[in-house]
N, C-alpha and C positions, 0 to 999 in steps of 0.2 A: 851740217856746217863743217867746213875744213877745220881740223883740230888746231892747226897753227893760228888760224884767225881767231878761233874761240879763246885760245889761251892769251893771245895778244890783247884782245879787247878786255878780257877779264883783268889783265895786268894794269890797265888804265885806271881801274878803280871807279868810284862814283864821282859825281861832280863835273864841273866844266872841264873841257879839254885843255891841256897845256902843251906848249911846243916841246918842252923837254921830254915829257912822257910819250908824245907821239913819235918823236925821233928815236926814242929808245925802244918802244914796243911795236909801233905800227910801220915805221919806215922800212925795217928789214923785210916786211912782206912785199915790198915794192923794189927790191934791190936792182932788178934789171933796168927799170926806167930811171931809177935814181943814180945809175952809174954815170950818166952824162952830167957835165957841170953847167949846162944851160939852165937858165931860169925859165921854167915852163909856166906861162900864164895864159894858156889856151885851154884850160879845163872845161870851159863853157862850150868848146868846140869838140874836142876829142879827149875823153877822160883817160887818165893814166891807169893801165891795168895792173892787177896784182900778179906776182910771179906765178901763182897757182892757176891763172887763166890758161897758161900753156899746158899744164897738167890736166886740166879739165877737158880741153880740146883733144888732148892725146887719149883720154879715156873714151871719148866718142869715136875716134878713129880706130882705136884698138878693138872696139866692138865690130867694126866693119871688117878689119883684118881677121878677127878670130871667129866671128859668127856668120859673116856674109849676110844673107837674107834674113837669118834669124835674129839679127841685131835690132830689128824693128820693135820688138817688145820693150827692150831697154831704152831705145831712142824715144818711143812714145811715152814711156814713164818720165823721161827727162822733159819732154814737152809739157806734161802736166805739172811737173815741179816748177818749170819756168812760169807757167800761168799762175800757179799758186803764190809764188813769190811776188809777182807783179800785183796780184789781187791784194796782197798784204800791204804793198807799198802805196797803193792808191785808195785803199779802203773799199774795194769792190766787195759786194755781198757774197759772191761765189766765184770760183775760178773759171767756170765755163763762160762767164761774161767777158773774159779776156780771150781775144782771138789773135794768135800769133800772126804777124805780118813781117815782111822784109823791109818795109819803110813806112813811116807815118803817112806819107802820101798814098800808099796802097790802101791804108785804112780809110782815108778820105774818099777815095774812089769807090770803095765798097759801099759806103753810105750813100754817095750820090747816085750810084747805079741801082740801089735798092729803093730809092724814093720814087713814088709813082709820077706819071706824066712828066711835065717840065718844071722842076722845082724852082721856086723863087728863093735865091740864096743871098744872104747878107754877110759881108765880112769886112775886115779893116785893111787899110793900106800898110799895116804893120806886120802882116803875117810873113813867115819865112818863105823863101823862094819856092820850095817844093810845093807848098800849099798854094801860094800865089800863082804859080805857073799852071797848076792843074785847074784852078778855078777859072783863070783867064782862057785856057784852052777849051774847057767845057762851054764857056760863054761864047767863044768865037765860033764854035761848031753848032751853036744853037741848042745845046743840051740843057742849059740852065739859063734863067734870067738872073742877072748879077747886079747887085748894088754894093758900092764901096763906101765905107765910113772913113773920113779923113781925120788926121790927128790935129791937135791944137798947136799953138805956136811953139810949145815945148816938146812936141812930138809925142804927147801923151794921148791916150784914148779913154773915153768915158762910156760906161755902160748906158748912161742916159741917152746918148745918141743912138746906140744900138736898139734900145727899147723903143725909142721914137720911130725908128725905121721898121721894127717889127709891127708896130701899130698900123703901118701903111700896107701890111700884108707880106707874109714870108712863110716859107716852109722849113728853112734851115738857116741857122746862124752859126758861123764858124769864127772862133776867136781864140787867141792864145791866152793862157793863164799868166804867162810871163813873156813879154815882148822880146824877141831875139836881138833887136838892134839896141835898145836902150835899157833893157832889164826891168822895165815897168811891170809891177804886179797889177793885173787888172782885178780890182776888188769887186766883191758882191756878185760873183757869178751865179750864186743861188737866186738872187733877185732877178737877174737876167733870165735864168731858167724858168722861174715862175711866170715872168711876162711872156716868154715864148709859149709855155704850155697853155696859158690863158687864151692865147690867140691861135692855138692849133699848130704852132711851129715847134721844131726840135732844135736842141742846142748841141753842137759839137765843140769840144774844148781841146785845143792843142796844148798839152802839158809837158812838152819835151823839155822846156827850160824850168819846169817846176818840180818834177819828180826827182827826189834825192836832194832838193834844195830847200823847199819849204814843205810843211805837212800838207798832203793832198788827201782829201776825203771826197771821193766822187759821189758817194751816197748823200752826204750833206750838201754837196753842190747841186745835186739833182739834174746833172747834165744827162742827156740821152746817150751821148757818145763821147769818148775821149780817145785821143791818139797820142802816141809818144814812143820812146825807145830808149835803148841802153847806150847809145853812142857817146853821150856826154857824161852826165853826173853819175850814172850807174856803172860806168867803167866797163861796158860790155862790148864796145866796138860796133861796127856797122852790121846791119842786117837783123838785129834782134829787137824788133819793134812790135807794136801791138795796136789793136783796136778794141776798146771797151764798148760794150753795148749793154745798156741798163736792162734789168729784168722787165721793166715796163715796156721798153721798146721791143724786146724780144717777144713779149706776150701780146703785142699790138697787131700781130699779123704781118710784120715786116718780113719780106722774103728776099733772100740774096740773089742777085744776078751773078756776082763774083763768088763762085763756089767751085767745087771740084770733087774728085772721087774720094778724097779723105773726109768729105762730109756725108758720104753714103751711110745709111743707118747701120749697115754691116760692111765696113770698109773692105775687108778681104774676102767677102763671100762672092763677089763678082756677079751679083744679081743685077739686072738691067731694066728695072721698071721704067715706064714713061707715063707721067713725069717722074723724075728721080724721087726716091724716098730718102729724105735727108734726116740727119740726126736732129735732136731737139736743141733748143737754146742756142748759145753761141757756136756750138759745134756745127751748125748748119752753114756757118760762114767760113769754115775751113775750106781750103782750096785744094789744089793738086799736090803732087809729091813735094814735101817741104824741104828746106835746107836745114837738116837736123843739127849740124855743128854749131849753129848760132845759139842754140839753147845751152850748150855746154860753154860756149864762149862768154855768155852773159852770166853764168852761174856765180862766179866769184864776186863780181861787182855787186850783184843783187844781194848776196849774202853779207858782203861787207857793209852795205848801206843799212840793211836791216839790223845787223849786229851793233853798229855804231849808234844808230838812232838818228833819224832825220832832224829832230829837234836839237840834238846835241851838235850835230854837224852844222846846222844853221847858226847856232849861237857862236860857234868858233869862226865861221865864215864872216859874220858881222864883226867879230873881234879883230879879224885881219883887215877887212875892207875899210873900217873906220880909220885906222892909222895910215893905211895906204893913201887915202885921200889927204890925210894930214901931211904926209911926206912930200906931196906935190907943193913945192915952195911957191910963195907968192909971186916970185919973179917969173914963173912960167905963164902967168896971166898976161905978161907982155910979149909972150912968144907965140901967140895965136890960139890959145885955149879959149873956147867960147863958153864951155860949161863942163862941169864934172858932176856926174850923178851916180848913185849907188851907195852901198854901205849902210843902208837904212832899211826899215821895215817895209818900205814901199817899193823896193827893188829886189831883184834876184841875186845871183851869186857873183856877178861881175861888176867892175867899175867901168863906166862908159865916159870917155873924154871926147868932147866935140871939137873937131879941128877941121879946117877947110881942106887940108891935105891928108886926112886920116888914112886913106887907102895907100898912101906912099910910105907910111911909117913902119909897118910890120917888117918889110924887107930890110930897112935900115936898122931896126932894133935886132933883127936876126943876126946881123953882122956884129952886134955888140953882145951876143949870147943871150938875148931875150926873145922868147917865143910868145907871140900874141897874134891878134888879127884885128881887122877893121871891117865895118859894114857901113857903107855910105860915109857920112861925116863923123862916125863914131868909132874911135879906137877902143877896143875892149880888152880889159885886163882882168884875169880871173885866177886867183890863187885857189888851191885846194888845201885840205888839211895837212898835206905833206910839205907845203911851201913854208920856208923859214923866213923869219922877219928880216934877216940879212939879205935874202933874195929880193924882198920887196924894196929895200933900200937901193940895191943894185939896179933894179928896173927903173926906178924913178930917176936915179942919177944918169942912166943911159938916155932916158927920154929927154931930160933937161939938156943934156949935151947936144942931142940931135936937133932939138927945137931952136937952140941958140945958134947952132952952126948954120941953120938955113934962114936965119933972120936977114 
């Protein structure tokens, strides 16, 4: 672990996080992104990186400059460190269950392509676009049979509807642990996994909005697959994603179609048997020459989350989101707000505000110095532990001003 990070976290002491201590000890680790006076409430989209991220990437590139082809030994050591940190973050039983990918969708495709025949797939209308697009394209080309589960009137999803659909026949269920549009936490995924396994189906969980937000234990969940990445709450930017494959799935005879020469049993021996002799476990799902700098790019954010502790970060997030809801004055209800959700144990790290013109608001808020985003009818506001209470007040005041100007 970075020594500055270790020292800063130790200086926080024990107990709940406090704004004054965070600003004193943690904020200096983020001096580059905190140099702006904008209020950043898009942490659910792109997480703010530590200053040391640039140093980590420079380390990876220095190996290239200094060692050229001999850099691969150190690069592959970093790959294994990347896998080990992710395994710790999701409670995976071993690091080789983690397969590095450049996108969560790449992990989904690896699973779809490894399933035999024409899989029967069930998913929800609440999945993020990358997952949604892949499933729809596979269905359009006749590669899968697809069934969709609709939300209820509050845009929530229930595992009971998924379980009922599995009972009608399925090979794979794809569902988010935390829904990207509303932040709903889909509860009892272990019950869904049990129902899938009882009927011969497998479960793939998209935990992109859960990892680093709430404790994730993939073993307790009993999912066969999990996808996610570092772009959001792990502060690792784009390209540092993964596919988790459970030991049971690996031992079931599942064979990858999406593979490559880095999965060869002896990668650099250049033996060429037919069929290929692949590594064991998750290493068989490694593909061709990987983008090595993403592992360095993701290092500082993973270490930060592990050092701070997800439970501690979650408690502080709820401490921020509750007052943020309270700062939305009652008069805003006359300005087009249909619902405000989040800030409780049933939702993830952001507040979602339902507005008819939600997609128009981020650009207007940007002009007021507030950075956020919207998906459909939902405006999303997501502080992180660096966000000060004064910034939350500024954001709500700006939103109130805009809503009343457009009445």
